[in-house]
Structure formats: C-alpha cells, structure tokens
C-alpha positions in Angstrom: 85.7 95.2 118.5 82.9 97.0 117.4 80.6 95.5 114.6 82.4 92.2 115.0 80.6 89.0 116.9 83.7 87.4 117.5 87.1 87.6 118.5 89.3 87.6 115.2 93.0 88.1 114.7 95.3 91.3 115.0 95.8 91.1 110.9 92.0 90.9 110.4 91.3 93.8 112.8 93.3 96.2 111.0 91.7 95.4 108.0 88.4 95.8 109.9 89.7 98.9 111.2 89.3 100.6 107.8 86.0 99.0 107.3 85.1 101.4 110.3 86.9 104.1 108.5 84.9 103.9 105.7 81.5 103.5 107.4 82.4 106.4 109.9 82.6 108.6 106.5 78.9 108.1 106.3 78.0 108.3 110.0 77.4 105.0 109.7 78.8 101.7 111.7 79.4 98.7 110.1 78.1 95.1 111.7 79.4 92.1 110.2 77.5 89.3 109.4 79.6 87.1 107.2 82.7 87.2 105.2 82.2 86.6 101.3 85.4 85.3 100.2 87.9 87.2 97.8 90.7 86.9 100.6 93.6 89.1 100.6 96.6 88.9 102.8 99.6 91.6 103.3 102.6 91.5 105.8 100.4 93.4 108.0 96.9 92.7 107.4 94.4 90.0 105.8 90.4 90.5 105.1 88.1 89.5 102.7 84.9 91.0 101.2 82.0 91.0 103.8 78.6 91.2 104.1 76.7 92.7 107.3 74.5 95.8 108.3 75.5 99.4 107.9 74.0 101.2 110.5 73.3 104.9 110.9 75.6 105.6 114.1 72.7 107.5 116.0 71.2 103.9 116.1 74.3 102.0 116.2 74.0 101.5 120.2 70.5 99.9 120.0 71.5 97.9 117.2 74.8 96.5 118.5 73.0 95.2 121.8 70.8 93.1 120.3 73.5 92.0 117.7 75.4 90.8 120.4 73.0 89.0 122.4 70.9 87.0 119.3 73.1 85.4 116.8 70.0 85.3 114.6 69.4 89.4 114.5 69.1 91.1 112.2 68.0 88.3 110.2 64.8 87.9 112.4 63.7 91.4 112.4 62.6 92.6 108.6 63.1 96.2 109.3 66.6 96.3 109.5 66.8 94.6 106.1 67.0 98.0 103.9 70.8 98.4 105.8 72.3 95.3 104.7 75.6 96.0 102.7 78.6 94.6 101.2 82.1 95.7 101.9 84.6 94.9 99.1 87.9 95.8 99.2 90.2 96.8 96.3 93.9 97.2 96.7 95.9 100.3 94.7 99.8 99.6 95.6 100.6 99.3 99.1 96.6 100.7 100.0 93.5 98.7 100.6 90.4 100.7 100.5 86.7 99.8 101.0 83.3 100.4 99.5 79.7 99.5 100.3 77.4 98.6 97.9 73.5 97.1 98.4 
C-alpha cells in the first residue's frame, strides 16, 4: 500500500486508507515513518497515532521510490524535514477522523 514500508494487516490498512483520504484533501500523500502510540481498535479497524511525511502529490512518486529503497530515508536527507507531520486520530461515535499537525 502506498505510504507504507511494511505489510500490515487488513484492519490497519482500513485505518491507513482514512489517513490517505485526509492527505488527499490536502493534495498530498502520507508516508508513515512510525506508530506513535495511543492505539485504538474497533470491530473493523485498528490504528494509532502516526508520524511520517505529508508529501505534495506532485512529489510523491519521487519520494516513494527513495522511501522504499532506503530505510534511513528521509531522515538522512534534510530537505524533506519540513514535510514531517503527526497524524492523530479522533473518534466521534463510530466515526474515526484524522488530523495532521506539524
């Protein structure tokens, strides 16, 4: 799945689809660096707050190639530091929403 370095379970991928939908609203793609705790679980989904890089869609293909090939990227490449974001979830009833903060 675009934005992930590792294979994840179906329930997490449902959550990550929400993350990507929110990123798309900002004409961007979110590339997950790490889980940041504050886990949640529903009958169909599981997730947690995330850290990663919110990359403009116009730069996503170039970023993706390096992201998949180099496990230290983009931490070893300072020009991407401005794109680092937290993706935090919020639950309102049965609805999970995502907010990006930097």
